[in-house]
C-alpha positions in Angstrom: 69.7 105.1 78.1 69.8 101.5 78.1 69.3 98.5 75.9 71.0 96.0 73.8 69.6 94.6 70.6 70.3 95.5 67.1 70.1 99.1 67.8 68.3 100.1 64.7 65.2 102.1 65.5 65.9 104.6 67.6 69.6 104.8 68.5 71.3 104.1 65.2 68.7 106.0 63.4 69.2 108.8 65.9 72.9 109.0 65.1 72.1 109.0 61.4 68.9 110.9 60.9 69.2 114.4 62.5 65.7 115.4 61.4 63.8 113.0 63.6 66.4 111.7 66.1 65.6 114.1 68.9 62.0 113.1 68.9 62.6 109.4 69.3 65.5 109.9 71.8 63.5 112.3 73.9 60.7 109.8 74.5 61.0 106.5 72.8 62.4 103.3 74.2 66.0 103.4 72.9 68.1 100.4 72.2 71.8 100.2 73.0 74.1 97.5 71.7 77.5 97.0 73.5 79.5 97.7 70.4 77.4 100.7 69.6 77.8 102.6 72.8 79.7 105.4 71.1 76.7 106.0 68.8 74.3 106.1 71.7 76.4 108.6 73.5 76.7 110.8 70.4 72.9 110.6 70.1 72.4 111.8 73.6 73.8 115.2 72.6 70.8 115.6 70.4 68.5 115.7 73.4 69.6 119.3 74.1 67.6 120.3 71.0 64.4 119.0 72.5 62.4 121.2 74.8 59.2 122.7 76.1 58.1 124.8 79.0 58.4 122.7 82.1 55.9 124.9 84.0 53.4 124.6 81.3 53.8 120.8 81.3 53.4 120.6 85.1 50.0 122.4 84.8 48.8 120.4 81.8 45.2 119.2 82.0 44.1 116.1 80.1 43.1 116.8 76.5 39.6 116.1 75.3 39.2 112.3 74.9 39.9 111.0 71.5 36.9 109.3 69.8 37.1 107.0 66.8 34.2 108.8 65.1 36.2 112.0 65.1 38.8 110.5 62.8 38.5 109.1 59.2 38.0 105.4 58.8 40.8 103.6 57.0 38.4 102.4 54.4 40.9 100.2 52.6 43.4 103.1 52.0 47.1 102.9 52.6 48.9 105.1 55.2 50.3 107.2 52.3 46.8 107.8 51.0 45.5 108.8 54.4 48.5 111.1 54.9 48.0 112.7 51.5 44.5 113.9 52.5 45.9 116.0 55.3 47.9 119.2 55.3 51.8 118.9 55.4 54.0 119.9 58.4 52.2 118.0 61.1 53.8 116.7 64.4 56.0 113.7 65.0 54.8 110.5 66.8 57.6 109.0 68.9 56.8 105.4 70.1 58.0 104.6 73.6 57.9 100.8 73.0 59.9 98.5 70.8 58.2 95.2 71.5 55.0 94.3 69.8 53.4 90.8 69.4 50.4 89.3 67.8 47.3 89.8 69.9 46.5 92.9 71.9 49.3 95.5 72.3 49.7 98.7 74.3 51.4 101.3 72.1 52.7 104.2 74.2 54.0 107.3 72.4 54.8 110.9 72.7 53.7 113.6 70.2 56.2 116.4 69.3 55.9 119.5 67.2 58.4 120.2 64.4 60.2 122.5 66.8 60.6 119.5 69.1 58.2 120.6 71.9 56.1 117.9 73.4 52.4 118.2 72.5 50.1 117.2 75.4 46.7 118.8 74.6 45.5 117.1 71.4 43.1 114.3 70.8 45.1 111.6 68.9 44.5 108.4 67.0 46.8 105.8 65.4 46.6 103.9 62.2 48.8 100.8 61.3 49.6 99.0 58.1 52.0 96.4 56.8 55.3 98.0 55.7 55.5 98.7 52.1 52.0 100.0 51.4 49.4 97.5 52.7 45.9 98.4 53.7 45.7 100.5 56.9 43.7 99.7 60.0 42.3 102.3 62.4 41.6 104.7 63.9 42.8 103.5 67.3 42.0 106.3 69.7 44.8 107.2 72.2 44.2 108.0 75.8 46.3 110.5 77.7 48.3 109.3 80.7 50.1 111.6 83.3 53.6 110.8 84.5 53.4 113.4 87.3 54.0 112.5 91.0 53.8 114.4 94.2 57.0 116.6 94.8 58.2 114.4 97.7 58.6 111.4 95.4 60.3 113.2 92.5 64.0 112.5 92.1 66.6 115.2 91.6 67.1 114.0 88.0 63.4 114.5 87.2 63.0 117.7 89.0 66.0 119.4 87.3 65.6 117.9 83.8 63.5 120.1 81.5 63.3 117.2 79.1 61.9 114.7 81.5 58.6 113.3 80.1 55.5 114.6 81.8 52.8 112.6 80.0 52.2 110.1 77.2 49.6 108.8 74.9 48.5 105.1 74.8 46.6 103.3 72.1 45.5 99.7 72.3 46.2 98.0 69.0 45.6 94.3 68.0 47.7 92.5 65.5 46.6 89.2 63.8 49.8 88.5 61.9 53.5 88.9 62.6 55.6 91.1 60.3 56.7 94.7 60.0 54.2 97.5 60.5 54.3 101.2 59.9 52.5 103.7 62.1 50.7 107.0 61.3 49.1 109.3 63.9 46.4 111.8 63.4 45.9 114.7 65.8 43.3 117.4 66.2 45.3 120.6 66.4 44.0 124.2 66.0 40.6 122.9 65.0 42.0 120.8 62.1 43.1 117.3 61.6 46.9 116.8 60.9 49.1 113.8 60.2 51.7 112.7 62.8 54.5 110.9 61.1 56.3 108.2 63.1 59.8 109.1 64.3 61.0 105.5 63.5 60.5 103.2 60.5 58.5 100.0 60.5 58.1 98.3 63.9 58.5 94.5 64.1 55.5 92.4 65.4 56.5 88.9 66.5 54.3 85.9 67.0 53.2 85.9 70.6 54.3 82.3 71.1 57.8 83.2 70.0 58.1 86.3 72.2 61.4 85.9 74.1 60.5 88.4 76.8 58.5 87.0 79.8 54.8 87.7 79.3 51.6 87.1 81.3 51.5 83.6 82.7 55.2 82.9 82.2 57.4 81.8 85.1 59.9 84.3 86.4 63.5 83.9 85.2 65.9 82.7 87.9 67.7 85.9 88.9 69.1 87.5 92.1 68.9 91.3 92.7 71.4 93.0 95.0 70.0 94.5 98.2 71.1 97.4 100.4 72.6 94.8 102.7 74.6 93.1 99.9 76.4 96.4 99.1 76.9 97.5 102.7 74.6 100.4 102.4 76.3 101.8 99.3 73.1 102.3 97.4 74.8 104.5 94.8 76.5 101.3 93.5 73.2 99.7 92.6 71.0 102.8 91.9 71.7 105.8 89.8 68.7 107.7 91.1 69.3 110.8 93.3 68.4 110.1 96.0 68.5 106.3 95.6 65.1 104.6 95.5 63.8 102.6 98.5 63.3 99.5 96.4 66.4 97.5 97.4 65.3 95.7 100.5 64.8 92.2 99.1 66.5 89.9 96.7 64.0 89.0 93.9 64.9 85.3 94.3 63.9 85.4 98.0 60.4 86.9 97.4 59.1 85.8 94.0 56.5 83.1 94.4 55.8 84.1 98.0 54.1 87.4 97.5 53.3 89.8 94.6 56.4 91.5 93.3 57.0 94.6 91.1 60.4 94.4 89.3 61.4 97.6 87.5 64.4 97.7 85.1 65.5 101.3 84.8 68.5 103.6 85.0 67.5 107.1 86.0 70.9 108.7 85.5 71.9 107.0 82.2 68.5 106.8 80.6 68.6 108.1 77.0 64.8 108.2 76.6 64.2 110.6 79.5 61.4 108.4 80.9 63.4 106.3 83.4 63.5 108.9 86.1 59.7 109.6 86.0 58.7 105.9 86.0 61.0 105.1 89.0 59.4 108.1 90.8 55.9 106.7 90.0 57.0 103.3 91.5 58.3 105.1 94.6 55.0 106.9 95.1 52.9 103.7 94.7 55.2 101.8 97.0 54.6 104.4 99.7 50.8 104.3 99.0 50.6 100.5 99.2 53.0 99.9 102.1 55.8 97.4 102.3 54.0 94.3 103.5 51.6 93.4 100.7 53.7 93.9 97.5 57.5 93.9 97.2 59.0 96.6 95.0 62.4 96.0 93.4 64.4 98.4 91.3 67.1 96.8 89.1 69.8 99.1 87.5 70.7 98.4 83.8 74.5 98.7 83.3 77.3 96.8 85.1 78.8 99.0 87.8 76.6 101.8 86.4 79.0 102.2 83.5 77.6 102.0 79.9 80.9 100.7 78.5 80.7 97.6 80.7 77.4 96.5 79.1 74.2 95.2 80.6 73.8 93.6 83.9 73.0 89.8 83.7 69.5 90.3 85.1 68.5 92.0 81.8 70.0 89.2 79.8 68.0 86.7 81.8 64.8 88.5 80.8 66.0 89.0 77.2 65.6 92.7 77.5 67.1 95.0 74.9 65.3 98.2 75.8 64.4 99.9 79.0 62.6 100.9 81.1 60.5 97.7 81.6 58.4 96.8 84.6 57.0 93.4 85.4 54.5 92.4 88.1 54.5 88.8 89.4 51.6 87.1 91.3 52.0 85.0 94.4 52.8 81.9 92.4 55.8 83.6 90.7 54.2 84.1 87.3 54.1 87.3 85.3 50.8 89.0 85.8 51.6 92.1 83.6 54.4 93.9 81.9 54.9 97.4 80.6 57.6 98.7 78.4 58.7 102.3 78.2 56.8 105.1 79.9 53.8 104.3 82.0 51.5 106.2 84.3 50.6 105.5 88.0 47.2 104.3 86.8 48.8 101.8 84.5 51.2 100.5 87.1 48.4 100.3 89.6 46.5 98.1 87.2 49.5 95.9 86.7 49.9 95.5 90.5 46.2 94.7 90.8 46.6 91.9 88.3 49.4 90.5 90.4 47.4 90.7 93.6 44.5 88.9 92.0 
């Protein structure tokens, strides 16, 4: 769980809309507003309804690659018209991001059956259109990304949570104009094309120049992060992962601008979206792979004293974050090289690190 901001798409909707809540909360980036903590906690109970076979997920092979030519062209139609041409009862598309801007965007999402089982073996494409019935654009084919790590880097939370995300889909979607946009997925299931309805309503797209969250080229906000030494070795006070991550050796303020840095905001034990544990595991594995000298890895918890009721830690406020998880990579000059919201794969994080290393 984690996040402050108006708490409309997924948490408030989750508390109100039982039919689709479990999909968004099982995967999507979830917002949490301090006054709405009770609603977020109530929504957590819905996660028990989500499921899937953990063994099957672990053995899941990548689905056939989605190709634009295998999906219908938008052809000036609205999303409603595209949906009407397909059979009813298709899956649900649950976005794992909340922040979209003009320009190029990475849209991560999960795909769920109506029985709330994650679908991981279908070619998928996404269509977008202005809210209210404007012309659709697409298809934007989605690639499949694995969230798996080697067993030695898997936390206890991830290993014992049957709902922990194992993979995601990612589409690259450009937006020319700010506004509110609706999403529609199409998936090839059982040798037929079906519509995948979004688990949330219209998503906001803001002007890139007005984006309040640090983006590529921006200077790092001035923050400190607590280290193992700062807390006298009591890592549980600054890390809800079991066991705690190894990413608490340096204060962000001491290393940013001196070497490439990976800064990960996530709360494995309190994460409502069920992706925080897996993404911290991914960072742990890459940290071990790259070694400690070249790149500094820092994991920042989300809630003060690791208690939801106390609100967000000041580091998230400094970055204007209202969702989690987020990961930022910084180059040797202290500027943002890349950022990823929500679930991400080891491949995606490695690419973000490469951008920071130059």
